[in-house]
C-alpha positions as CSV (number, residue, x, y, z in Angstrom):
1,M,71.2,-104.7,-33.3
2,L,71.4,-102.3,-30.4
3,G,74.8,-101.1,-29.2
4,K,75.6,-99.3,-26.0
5,S,72.9,-96.9,-24.8
6,E,73.6,-93.2,-25.1
7,A,71.4,-92.1,-22.3
8,K,69.6,-93.5,-19.3
9,A,67.2,-92.4,-16.6
10,T,67.0,-94.0,-13.1
11,I,63.3,-93.8,-12.3
12,K,62.1,-93.5,-8.7
13,G,58.7,-93.1,-7.1
14,S,57.8,-90.5,-4.6
15,G,55.5,-90.2,-1.7
16,M,53.1,-93.1,-1.5
17,Y,54.7,-94.6,-4.6
18,N,58.2,-95.0,-3.1
19,N,58.4,-98.7,-4.0
20,I,58.6,-97.8,-7.7
21,K,62.1,-98.2,-9.2
22,G,63.1,-98.5,-12.8
23,I,65.4,-97.6,-15.6
24,A,65.0,-96.2,-19.1
25,Y,67.6,-96.6,-21.8
26,F,67.8,-94.6,-25.0
27,Y,69.7,-95.9,-28.1
28,S,70.3,-94.2,-31.4
29,T,69.6,-96.4,-34.4
30,S,69.5,-95.7,-38.1
31,M,65.7,-95.5,-37.9
32,G,65.4,-93.3,-34.8
33,V,65.7,-93.8,-31.1
34,M,65.0,-97.1,-29.4
35,V,63.6,-96.6,-25.9
36,A,63.6,-99.5,-23.4
37,I,61.9,-99.0,-20.0
38,E,61.8,-101.5,-17.1
39,V,59.9,-100.7,-13.9
40,N,59.2,-102.6,-10.7
41,G,57.0,-101.8,-7.7
42,L,54.1,-100.4,-9.6
43,P,50.7,-100.5,-7.8
44,M,48.9,-103.6,-9.0
45,G,45.5,-104.1,-10.4
46,I,42.9,-106.3,-8.6
47,D,42.8,-109.1,-11.2
48,K,43.8,-110.1,-14.7
49,C,40.9,-108.1,-16.1
50,N,41.9,-104.9,-14.2
51,N,45.7,-104.7,-14.6
52,K,46.8,-101.1,-14.3
53,I,48.1,-99.1,-17.2
54,Y,50.4,-96.1,-16.7
55,A,51.1,-93.2,-19.0
56,V,54.8,-92.4,-19.7
57,H,56.0,-89.1,-21.1
58,I,59.3,-87.2,-21.5
59,H,58.8,-83.8,-19.8
60,E,60.8,-80.6,-20.6
61,G,61.9,-79.9,-17.0
62,G,65.2,-81.1,-15.8
63,S,64.5,-81.9,-12.1
64,C,62.4,-84.5,-10.3
65,T,61.5,-82.1,-7.6
66,G,58.4,-80.2,-6.8
67,N,56.1,-79.1,-4.0
68,E,53.5,-80.6,-1.6
69,K,50.7,-80.5,-4.2
70,D,52.9,-82.0,-7.1
71,M,56.0,-83.9,-6.0
72,F,57.4,-83.6,-9.5
73,A,56.1,-80.1,-10.4
74,N,59.6,-79.1,-11.8
75,T,59.3,-81.6,-14.6
76,M,57.0,-79.0,-16.2
77,G,55.0,-80.1,-19.3
78,H,55.5,-82.7,-22.0
79,Y,58.6,-82.3,-24.2
80,N,57.0,-80.6,-27.3
81,P,59.6,-78.6,-29.3
82,E,57.3,-78.6,-32.5
83,V,54.3,-77.3,-30.5
84,C,52.1,-80.2,-31.6
85,M,48.7,-81.2,-30.2
86,H,48.7,-84.2,-27.9
87,P,49.4,-87.1,-28.6
88,Y,51.9,-85.8,-31.1
89,H,54.3,-84.2,-28.6
90,A,57.8,-85.5,-29.0
91,G,57.6,-86.7,-25.4
92,D,54.4,-88.7,-25.8
93,M,55.1,-92.4,-25.5
94,P,53.2,-95.7,-25.3
95,S,51.7,-96.7,-22.0
96,L,53.2,-99.2,-19.5
97,F,51.1,-102.3,-18.8
98,E,51.5,-103.5,-15.2
99,N,52.2,-107.2,-14.8
100,N,52.3,-108.2,-11.1
101,G,53.8,-104.8,-10.2
102,H,56.4,-105.0,-13.1
103,A,56.4,-103.5,-16.6
104,F,58.7,-103.6,-19.6
105,M,58.4,-101.7,-22.8
106,M,60.5,-101.1,-25.8
107,F,59.6,-99.0,-28.8
108,L,61.1,-97.0,-31.7
109,T,60.5,-93.3,-32.2
110,D,61.7,-90.6,-34.6
111,R,60.2,-87.8,-32.6
112,F,63.5,-86.9,-31.0
113,K,67.2,-87.6,-31.0
114,V,69.0,-88.8,-27.9
115,N,71.1,-85.6,-27.5
116,E,67.8,-83.5,-27.5
117,I,66.4,-85.2,-24.4
118,I,69.6,-85.2,-22.2
119,G,68.7,-83.2,-19.0
120,K,65.0,-83.7,-19.5
121,T,62.8,-86.0,-17.3
122,I,60.8,-89.1,-17.9
123,V,57.6,-89.3,-15.9
124,I,55.2,-92.2,-15.1
125,H,51.6,-91.1,-14.4
126,S,48.9,-92.7,-12.3
127,K,46.5,-93.4,-15.2
128,P,46.7,-94.4,-18.8
129,D,47.0,-91.7,-21.5
130,D,43.7,-91.4,-23.3
131,F,45.6,-90.0,-26.4
132,N,42.9,-87.4,-26.8
133,T,42.4,-85.0,-23.9
134,Q,44.4,-81.8,-24.2
135,P,47.1,-81.0,-23.2
136,S,48.3,-84.2,-21.6
137,G,45.9,-87.1,-22.2
138,D,44.1,-87.0,-18.8
139,S,46.9,-89.2,-17.5
140,G,46.6,-88.5,-13.8
141,G,49.2,-87.5,-11.2
142,K,53.0,-87.9,-11.6
143,I,54.0,-91.0,-9.5
144,A,57.6,-91.6,-10.6
145,C,60.4,-89.7,-12.3
146,G,63.9,-89.9,-13.6
147,V,66.3,-87.4,-15.1
148,I,67.7,-88.4,-18.5
149,E,71.5,-88.4,-18.4
150,S,74.2,-89.0,-21.0
151,M,76.1,-92.3,-20.7
């Protein structure tokens, strides 16, 4: 049973994705960290056979700021303290499956502890992660971001 979350990130889209809003919660459990993510305002697919899939990663940078070319450039690369190959970065997560502009995901990971990701960022990308291409899964541009904060 999950207790009170220890950390959360308020996720917001930027630029042409300013309708994206969401929240990620991080819970410590005896088996690892339970991550719950709920997002609204995602760009929708054209039909049931083409719903959009979005990569989600924890990045090592601590700010959802950037420049004209990359609105979230200061999120830096994937959180990867063990210097693993992709998709074995600590910050690599399952993808979000869009459902009429909404998505919800919950999963368990032992790749990090909650206190290790405080101050880092969670990023939603424009494409699904292919879990193969180095260094980041060919997951497209960064369309939404949130800073992970202690509760």
